[in-house]
Backbone as ProteinMPNN parsed JSONL, in Angstrom:
{"seq_chain_A": "MKSEYDLYGARRKEDEEKWLKLVNYYLDSLESGRKIKLKDAAEASGYTPNSASNQLKKIRREINKNKLVLTRDGKFIEPSEKIT", "coords_chain_A": {"N_chain_A": [[118.824, 97.533, 60.411], [118.876, 100.846, 61.84], [121.342, 102.196, 63.442], [120.956, 104.521, 65.028], [118.238, 106.813, 65.479], [115.883, 109.451, 65.081], [112.716, 109.958, 67.393], [111.159, 111.817, 67.214], [110.597, 113.413, 64.977], [110.938, 115.934, 64.237], [109.674, 118.933, 62.498], [109.715, 121.59, 62.839], [111.996, 123.736, 65.212], [110.961, 124.08, 67.713], [109.509, 121.944, 68.042], [111.424, 119.961, 68.341], [112.686, 121.261, 70.593], [110.582, 120.686, 72.525], [110.426, 117.784, 72.261], [112.927, 117.187, 73.661], [112.939, 118.266, 76.053], [110.578, 116.549, 77.151], [111.987, 114.024, 76.941], [114.006, 114.285, 78.944], [112.537, 114.986, 81.104], [111.315, 112.423, 81.306], [113.706, 110.672, 81.648], [114.855, 111.755, 84.183], [112.74, 111.32, 85.769], [112.818, 108.457, 85.947], [115.36, 107.956, 86.816], [115.363, 109.096, 89.446], [113.218, 107.817, 90.569], [110.801, 108.354, 90.744], [107.361, 108.361, 89.805], [106.014, 108.639, 86.591], [103.953, 111.091, 85.81], [101.524, 112.074, 83.839], [100.367, 114.742, 83.457], [102.155, 116.359, 84.693], [104.194, 115.563, 82.874], [103.298, 116.906, 80.471], [103.087, 119.526, 81.19], [105.931, 119.867, 81.753], [107.008, 119.609, 79.233], [105.517, 120.965, 77.431], [104.16, 119.903, 75.618], [100.743, 118.981, 74.614], [98.403, 117.201, 77.1], [97.423, 114.863, 75.533], [99.183, 114.604, 73.582], [101.723, 114.235, 74.862], [101.204, 111.996, 75.993], [100.854, 110.373, 73.724], [103.561, 110.586, 72.984], [105.025, 109.282, 74.957], [104.158, 106.725, 75.012], [105.345, 105.974, 72.5], [108.101, 106.205, 73.193], [108.465, 104.334, 75.159], [107.66, 101.886, 73.691], [109.582, 101.758, 71.845], [111.82, 101.107, 73.757], [110.943, 98.868, 74.75], [110.15, 97.017, 72.715], [112.184, 97.375, 70.8], [114.316, 97.111, 72.212], [116.238, 99.253, 72.705], [118.145, 101.721, 73.833], [117.394, 105.193, 75.279], [119.073, 108.252, 74.964], [120.397, 111.275, 76.581], [120.123, 113.33, 74.671], [118.017, 112.748, 73.108], [117.862, 110.695, 71.227], [117.605, 107.405, 70.066], [119.663, 104.37, 70.754], [121.384, 101.562, 69.937], [122.016, 99.157, 72.616], [124.737, 98.098, 72.727], [126.172, 100.125, 71.639], [128.697, 102.551, 72.561], [127.753, 105.032, 74.985], [127.983, 108.527, 75.48]], "CA_chain_A": [[118.183, 98.476, 61.376], [119.801, 101.878, 61.751], [121.904, 102.255, 64.868], [120.48, 105.585, 65.754], [117.6, 107.473, 64.947], [115.115, 110.293, 66.156], [111.439, 109.388, 67.065], [110.088, 112.967, 67.317], [110.54, 113.641, 63.578], [110.506, 117.375, 64.308], [109.787, 119.661, 61.601], [110.189, 122.591, 63.561], [112.908, 123.832, 66.193], [110.049, 124.229, 68.968], [109.177, 120.368, 68.233], [112.495, 119.392, 68.801], [112.779, 121.298, 71.869], [109.482, 119.908, 73.161], [110.722, 116.448, 72.571], [114.033, 117.006, 74.491], [112.291, 118.439, 77.542], [110.089, 115.183, 77.526], [112.947, 112.935, 77.355], [114.765, 114.613, 80.104], [111.609, 114.557, 82.33], [111.324, 110.912, 81.431], [114.738, 110.048, 82.25], [114.84, 112.212, 85.51], [111.799, 110.372, 86.745], [113.402, 107.209, 86.114], [116.668, 107.796, 87.995], [114.891, 109.517, 90.67], [112.31, 106.569, 91.202], [109.34, 109.28, 90.578], [106.106, 107.93, 88.84], [105.797, 109.488, 85.74], [102.561, 111.694, 85.689], [101.004, 112.701, 82.167], [100.096, 116.109, 83.531], [103.511, 116.839, 84.614], [105.347, 115.648, 81.562], [102.863, 117.757, 79.442], [103.546, 120.852, 81.602], [107.493, 120.16, 81.729], [107.538, 119.51, 77.833], [105.132, 122.063, 76.617], [103.033, 119.158, 74.727], [99.35, 118.786, 75.275], [98.553, 115.925, 77.517], [97.2, 113.902, 74.643], [100.351, 114.462, 72.79], [102.564, 113.756, 75.575], [100.887, 110.388, 76.295], [101.539, 109.385, 72.748], [104.961, 110.475, 72.683], [105.589, 108.718, 76.131], [103.927, 105.415, 74.434], [106.618, 105.739, 71.698], [109.636, 106.059, 73.94], [108.215, 102.969, 75.897], [107.544, 101.095, 72.596], [110.839, 101.685, 71.287], [112.672, 100.951, 74.706], [110.637, 97.499, 75.105], [109.934, 96.177, 71.665], [113.233, 97.082, 69.931], [115.583, 97.088, 73.048], [116.886, 100.411, 72.478], [118.334, 102.78, 74.912], [117.306, 106.287, 75.037], [120.012, 109.087, 75.619], [119.692, 112.717, 77.07], [119.984, 114.181, 73.308], [116.803, 112.346, 72.466], [118.354, 109.676, 70.482], [117.784, 105.75, 70.454], [120.726, 103.868, 70.304], [121.749, 100.084, 70.132], [122.691, 98.969, 73.884], [126.196, 97.737, 72.418], [127.042, 101.216, 71.472], [129.023, 103.458, 73.705], [127.065, 106.202, 75.527], [128.846, 109.575, 75.888]], "C_chain_A": [[119.303, 99.734, 61.648], [119.917, 101.781, 63.327], [121.316, 103.33, 65.824], [119.53, 106.227, 64.795], [116.6, 108.367, 65.729], [113.547, 109.777, 66.259], [110.728, 110.662, 66.947], [109.742, 113.403, 65.936], [109.976, 115.253, 63.438], [110.631, 118.354, 62.923], [110.042, 121.24, 61.843], [111.081, 122.856, 64.734], [112.138, 123.631, 67.629], [109.681, 122.645, 69.203], [110.086, 119.697, 68.625], [113.019, 119.654, 70.322], [111.644, 120.741, 72.9], [109.942, 118.361, 73.694], [112.117, 116.311, 73.644], [113.637, 117.25, 75.936], [111.579, 117.249, 77.974], [111.069, 114.04, 77.629], [113.59, 113.419, 78.42], [113.649, 114.539, 81.013], [111.607, 113.091, 82.407], [112.456, 110.334, 82.176], [115.059, 110.485, 83.844], [113.981, 111.562, 86.372], [112.164, 109.183, 86.837], [114.408, 107.079, 87.048], [116.174, 108.251, 89.165], [113.693, 108.632, 91.429], [110.894, 107.288, 91.276], [108.461, 108.499, 89.703], [106.026, 108.871, 87.737], [104.428, 109.721, 85.447], [102.346, 112.367, 84.244], [100.922, 114.3, 82.484], [101.369, 116.771, 83.779], [104.463, 116.642, 83.849], [104.778, 116.741, 80.495], [103.157, 119.242, 79.836], [105.198, 120.936, 81.43], [107.852, 120.044, 80.159], [107.066, 120.658, 77.018], [104.008, 121.248, 75.345], [101.671, 119.223, 75.583], [99.347, 117.624, 75.893], [98.116, 114.757, 76.685], [98.553, 113.621, 73.633], [101.528, 113.959, 73.54], [102.544, 112.307, 75.763], [101.182, 109.701, 75.14], [102.894, 109.404, 72.566], [105.692, 109.522, 73.862], [105.466, 107.195, 75.923], [105.077, 105.429, 73.571], [107.69, 105.435, 71.956], [109.414, 104.465, 74.582], [108.209, 101.811, 74.959], [108.969, 100.782, 72.059], [112.064, 100.901, 72.376], [112.229, 99.286, 74.767], [110.408, 96.552, 74.152], [111.379, 96.11, 71.036], [114.442, 97.187, 70.741], [116.345, 97.98, 72.816], [117.025, 101.244, 73.839], [118.194, 104.269, 74.471], [118.506, 107.539, 75.799], [119.349, 110.315, 75.575], [119.546, 113.525, 75.738], [118.967, 113.553, 72.696], [117.032, 111.317, 71.468], [118.03, 108.434, 70.967], [118.772, 105.014, 69.992], [120.71, 102.262, 70.569], [122.372, 100.095, 71.933], [124.196, 98.594, 73.774], [126.841, 99.064, 72.332], [127.728, 101.946, 72.924], [128.139, 104.759, 73.873], [127.966, 107.167, 75.983], [127.742, 110.451, 76.421]], "O_chain_A": [[120.509, 99.488, 61.643], [119.08, 101.461, 64.171], [121.183, 103.19, 67.039], [119.76, 106.281, 63.587], [116.428, 108.131, 66.925], [113.094, 109.2, 65.27], [109.572, 110.568, 66.535], [108.583, 113.764, 65.731], [109.005, 115.68, 62.815], [111.727, 118.452, 62.371], [110.554, 121.961, 60.986], [110.899, 121.935, 65.53], [112.703, 123.065, 68.565], [109.576, 122.158, 70.329], [109.796, 118.722, 69.318], [113.539, 118.835, 71.08], [111.96, 120.4, 74.04], [109.909, 117.86, 74.818], [112.231, 115.313, 74.355], [113.981, 116.514, 76.861], [111.845, 116.822, 79.097], [110.862, 113.147, 78.449], [113.793, 112.417, 79.105], [113.947, 113.804, 81.955], [111.87, 112.529, 83.47], [112.291, 109.623, 83.168], [115.466, 109.644, 84.645], [114.289, 111.246, 87.521], [111.864, 108.64, 87.9], [114.394, 106.252, 87.96], [116.671, 107.666, 90.127], [113.35, 108.761, 92.604], [109.952, 106.752, 91.86], [109.026, 107.945, 88.76], [105.963, 110.053, 88.078], [103.715, 108.856, 84.939], [103.146, 113.156, 83.742], [101.457, 115.063, 81.68], [101.666, 117.741, 83.082], [105.509, 117.288, 83.911], [105.542, 117.376, 79.768], [103.431, 120.084, 78.981], [105.71, 121.975, 81.011], [108.987, 120.387, 79.828], [107.744, 121.257, 76.183], [103.317, 121.8, 74.489], [101.53, 119.435, 76.787], [100.163, 116.802, 75.476], [98.421, 113.64, 77.103], [98.8, 112.555, 73.068], [102.342, 113.271, 72.925], [103.511, 111.546, 75.722], [101.692, 108.584, 75.221], [103.478, 108.442, 72.067], [106.824, 109.075, 73.673], [106.284, 106.411, 76.403], [105.981, 104.73, 74.029], [108.368, 104.624, 71.325], [110.243, 103.572, 74.405], [108.718, 100.761, 75.35], [109.381, 99.635, 71.887], [113.011, 100.254, 71.93], [113.142, 98.463, 74.829], [110.412, 95.361, 74.463], [111.837, 95.006, 70.741], [115.531, 97.336, 70.187], [117.486, 97.549, 72.649], [116.158, 101.364, 74.704], [118.762, 104.642, 73.445], [118.687, 107.616, 77.014], [118.313, 110.613, 74.982], [118.752, 114.464, 75.793], [118.945, 113.802, 71.491], [116.037, 111.148, 70.762], [118.115, 108.229, 72.178], [118.861, 104.928, 68.767], [119.973, 101.815, 71.447], [123.087, 101.006, 72.353], [124.889, 98.798, 74.771], [127.941, 99.23, 72.859], [127.284, 101.84, 74.067], [127.869, 105.452, 72.892], [128.77, 106.823, 76.849], [128.008, 111.547, 76.914]]}, "name": "protein", "num_of_chains": 1, "seq": "MKSEYDLYGARRKEDEEKWLKLVNYYLDSLESGRKIKLKDAAEASGYTPNSASNQLKKIRREINKNKLVLTRDGKFIEPSEKIT"}
């Protein structure tokens, strides 16, 4: 398995920016103990509510199923790797 990969599959710079905004919203919510609200996630990232929902599902699946760690730069890494 790859040690690091992108989930967003961005073809355009705007897609990458939306992904990073969603990742930061997700991580900020976890750190502050706030509940993740789909409407707020969509507004924060620029995704439609349906797209934001799909992206959040992908994030949760990677974390729970593959036991990966999400970093602020939008990458998933193995927990044993050093996080900078």
